[in-house]
Kinemage of the C-alpha trace (Angstrom):
@kinemage 1
@onewidth
@group {chain A} dominant
@subgroup {mainchain}
@vectorlist {calphas} color= white
{ca met a 1} P 42.522 -65.509 -42.940
{ca ser a 2} L 45.781 -65.946 -41.305
{ca thr a 3} L 47.108 -63.956 -38.420
{ca ala a 4} L 50.781 -63.475 -38.164
{ca lys a 5} L 52.232 -63.086 -34.745
{ca gly a 6} L 55.481 -61.899 -36.127
{ca pro a 7} L 56.815 -58.429 -36.308
{ca leu a 8} L 54.520 -55.742 -37.787
{ca lys a 9} L 55.484 -54.014 -40.975
{ca gly a 10} L 54.811 -50.608 -42.443
{ca arg a 11} L 52.005 -48.539 -41.088
{ca ala a 12} L 50.959 -51.104 -38.535
{ca ala a 13} L 54.467 -51.014 -37.029
{ca arg a 14} L 54.274 -47.273 -36.555
{ca leu a 15} L 50.831 -47.470 -34.922
{ca gly a 16} L 51.993 -50.353 -32.773
{ca arg a 17} L 54.759 -48.247 -31.337
{ca leu a 18} L 52.243 -45.576 -30.300
{ca met a 19} L 49.963 -48.021 -28.487
{ca pro a 20} L 51.560 -50.004 -25.730
{ca ser a 21} L 51.040 -53.711 -25.895
{ca gly a 22} L 49.998 -55.731 -22.937
{ca pro a 23} L 48.060 -54.700 -19.870
{ca ser a 24} L 47.192 -51.000 -19.467
{ca ser a 25} L 49.818 -49.180 -17.522
{ca ala a 26} L 47.737 -46.023 -17.032
{ca ala a 27} L 46.816 -45.416 -13.406
{ca arg a 28} L 43.075 -45.294 -12.800
{ca thr a 29} L 43.296 -43.707 -9.345
{ca pro a 30} L 43.538 -40.065 -10.512
{ca phe a 31} L 40.528 -40.518 -12.821
{ca val a 32} L 38.430 -42.093 -10.074
{ca leu a 33} L 39.398 -39.300 -7.671
{ca leu a 34} L 38.484 -36.686 -10.295
{ca val a 35} L 35.033 -38.252 -10.771
{ca phe a 36} L 34.437 -38.380 -7.000
{ca val a 37} L 35.566 -34.756 -6.573
{ca leu a 38} L 33.273 -33.599 -9.387
{ca leu a 39} L 30.297 -35.534 -7.990
{ca gly a 40} L 30.962 -34.326 -4.438
{ca gly a 41} L 31.405 -30.736 -5.609
{ca gly a 42} L 28.146 -30.918 -7.551
{ca leu a 43} L 26.258 -32.281 -4.529
{ca ile a 44} L 27.697 -29.616 -2.225
{ca thr a 45} L 26.815 -26.919 -4.775
{ca leu a 46} L 23.225 -28.225 -4.975
{ca leu a 47} L 23.011 -28.262 -1.189
{ca leu a 48} L 24.225 -24.653 -0.925
{ca leu a 49} L 21.876 -23.549 -3.711
{ca asn a 50} L 18.931 -25.264 -2.030
{ca ser a 51} L 19.808 -23.617 1.304
{ca ala a 52} L 19.999 -20.185 -0.327
{ca leu a 53} L 16.602 -20.703 -1.994
{ca asn a 54} L 15.050 -21.805 1.307
{ca gln a 55} L 16.490 -18.777 3.078
{ca gly a 56} L 15.052 -16.553 0.340
{ca ser a 57} L 11.637 -18.175 0.685
{ca phe a 58} L 11.655 -17.572 4.462
{ca lys a 59} L 12.555 -13.921 3.877
{ca leu a 60} L 9.801 -13.663 1.265
{ca arg a 61} L 7.236 -15.107 3.685
{ca glu a 62} L 8.299 -12.640 6.392
{ca leu a 63} L 8.003 -9.741 3.956
{ca glu a 64} L 4.558 -10.918 2.826
{ca glu a 65} L 3.403 -11.086 6.462
{ca arg a 66} L 4.774 -7.580 7.086
{ca thr a 67} L 3.009 -6.337 3.952
{ca thr a 68} L -0.258 -7.832 5.206
{ca glu a 69} L 0.191 -6.139 8.597
{ca leu a 70} L 0.967 -2.788 6.986
{ca thr a 71} L -2.004 -3.116 4.623
{ca asp a 72} L -4.307 -3.792 7.580
{ca glu a 73} L -2.888 -0.787 9.421
{ca glu a 74} L -3.303 1.387 6.328
{ca gln a 75} L -6.940 0.332 5.987
{ca ala a 76} L -7.596 1.089 9.675
{ca leu a 77} L -6.029 4.527 9.291
{ca gln a 78} L -8.055 5.154 6.125
{ca arg a 79} L -11.239 4.244 8.036
{ca asp a 80} L -10.255 6.769 10.730
{ca val a 81} L -9.655 9.458 8.097
{ca asp a 82} L -12.989 8.678 6.472
{ca asp a 83} L -14.723 8.887 9.861
{ca tyr a 84} L -13.134 12.267 10.547
{ca ala a 85} L -14.056 13.536 7.077
{ca ala a 86} L -17.716 12.473 7.325
{ca pro a 87} L -20.089 15.471 7.464
{ca asp a 88} L -21.706 14.487 10.769
{ca gly a 89} L -18.310 13.977 12.408
{ca leu a 90} L -17.062 17.315 11.105
{ca glu a 91} L -20.170 19.075 12.392
{ca arg a 92} L -19.876 17.468 15.825
{ca arg a 93} L -16.191 18.398 16.185
{ca ala a 94} L -16.871 21.927 14.919
{ca arg a 95} L -19.587 22.391 17.555
{ca glu a 96} L -17.195 21.065 20.224
{ca leu a 97} L -14.733 23.765 19.153
{ca gly a 98} L -17.418 26.448 19.431
{ca met a 99} L -17.975 26.963 15.711
{ca val a 100} L -21.440 27.767 14.410
{ca pro a 101} L -23.074 27.093 11.056
{ca gly a 102} L -22.466 29.896 8.609
{ca gly a 103} L -25.191 32.090 7.222
{ca ser a 104} L -26.291 32.015 3.643
{ca pro a 105} L -23.448 32.999 1.321
{ca ala a 106} L -23.441 35.408 -1.561
{ca leu a 107} L -22.122 33.970 -4.805
{ca leu a 108} L -20.500 35.627 -7.776
{ca gly a 109} L -21.899 34.724 -11.164
{ca pro a 110} L -19.777 34.234 -14.297
{ca asp a 111} L -20.591 37.787 -15.375
{ca gly a 112} L -19.469 39.244 -12.018
{ca lys a 113} L -22.932 39.874 -10.581
{ca val a 114} L -23.525 39.126 -6.923
{ca leu a 115} L -26.158 36.445 -6.483
{ca gly a 116} L -28.009 36.243 -3.169
{ca val a 117} L -27.759 38.313 -0.031
{ca pro a 118} L -25.107 37.288 2.477
{ca ser a 119} L -26.091 36.828 6.067
{ca ala a 120} L -24.004 36.486 9.174
{ca ala a 121} L -23.806 33.282 11.164
{ca val a 122} L -25.940 33.136 14.279
{ca ser a 123} L -24.435 31.713 17.417
{ca pro a 124} L -26.892 29.302 19.004
{ca arg a 125} L -27.717 29.711 22.656
{ca pro a 126} L -25.751 27.371 24.887
{ca ala a 127} L -27.659 24.341 26.111
{ca pro a 128} L -29.086 25.034 29.552
{ca thr a 129} L -28.227 22.831 32.482
{ca pro a 130} L -31.223 20.844 33.780
{ca thr a 131} L -31.095 22.365 37.287
{ca ala a 132} L -30.592 25.986 36.268
{ca arg a 133} L -33.651 26.377 34.021
{ca thr a 134} L -37.239 25.328 34.586
{ca thr a 135} L -38.769 26.559 31.312
{ca pro a 136} L -38.334 24.594 28.096
{ca pro a 137} L -35.759 25.961 25.624
{ca pro a 138} L -37.049 27.784 22.543
{ca ala a 139} L -37.500 25.691 19.412
{ca ala a 140} L -34.486 25.945 17.177
{ca gly a 141} L -34.679 25.529 13.417
{ca pro a 142} L -32.326 23.353 11.416
{ca pro a 143} L -28.909 24.868 10.685
{ca ala a 144} L -28.651 26.699 7.371
{ca ser a 145} L -25.277 25.208 6.377
{ca thr a 146} L -22.152 23.676 7.866
{ca gly a 147} L -19.832 26.665 7.303
{ca ser a 148} L -17.454 27.916 9.957
{ca thr a 149} L -17.802 31.706 10.282
{ca asn a 150} L -18.027 33.346 13.681
{ca ala a 151} L -20.145 36.459 13.104
{ca thr a 152} L -22.729 37.226 15.790
{ca thr a 153} L -25.139 39.512 13.971
{ca thr a 154} L -28.322 38.284 12.398
{ca ala a 155} L -29.694 39.066 8.974
{ca pro a 156} L -33.275 38.924 7.720
{ca lys a 157} L -34.457 35.570 6.400
{ca lys a 158} L -34.425 35.197 2.625
{ca thr a 159} L -37.128 33.657 0.562
{ca glu a 160} L -36.548 30.527 -1.437
{ca thr a 161} L -36.198 32.464 -4.688
{ca glu a 162} L -33.400 34.630 -3.242
{ca thr a 163} L -31.133 31.755 -2.212
{ca ala a 164} L -28.537 30.700 -4.723
{ca pro a 165} L -27.902 27.005 -5.392
{ca thr a 166} L -24.838 25.640 -3.660
{ca thr a 167} L -22.579 22.725 -4.537
{ca ser a 168} L -20.627 20.482 -2.268
{ca gly a 169} L -16.841 20.717 -2.100
{ca arg a 170} L -16.382 17.119 -3.258
């Protein structure tokens, strides 16, 4: 194989004119600057993205803490509502307001017949003060129901067969 250092001929001559011979005359400085700018821009972008994610995580933690506080407050309020809705609490507050247990109600059957005999609520005697009374108070029976009517007349007692079954409002 022999290599000729003479002038190129044909196709090789045309390609030789396109490619410069000798040391590269292209400047490397713009390429190096471009690489550094791209790397620096990428690092700055990652830093900004990381900061935004951290800020979002702090906001998320604050919102979770607020949600926990509000859930605790909601549960406390629900306990208060349940306490106020309990039958013994309702009865106590009704007595404080001066309400009395209602008498036995009359119910309407599905055919329109009246079941039971209604009676008016009886107002209990007020509790005596210890210094004003020396005799013991009369024995009081258990309240008939926890209704809230304010009638003051009394009705005759009914037998067990005359009372109609009642259901709770729940």
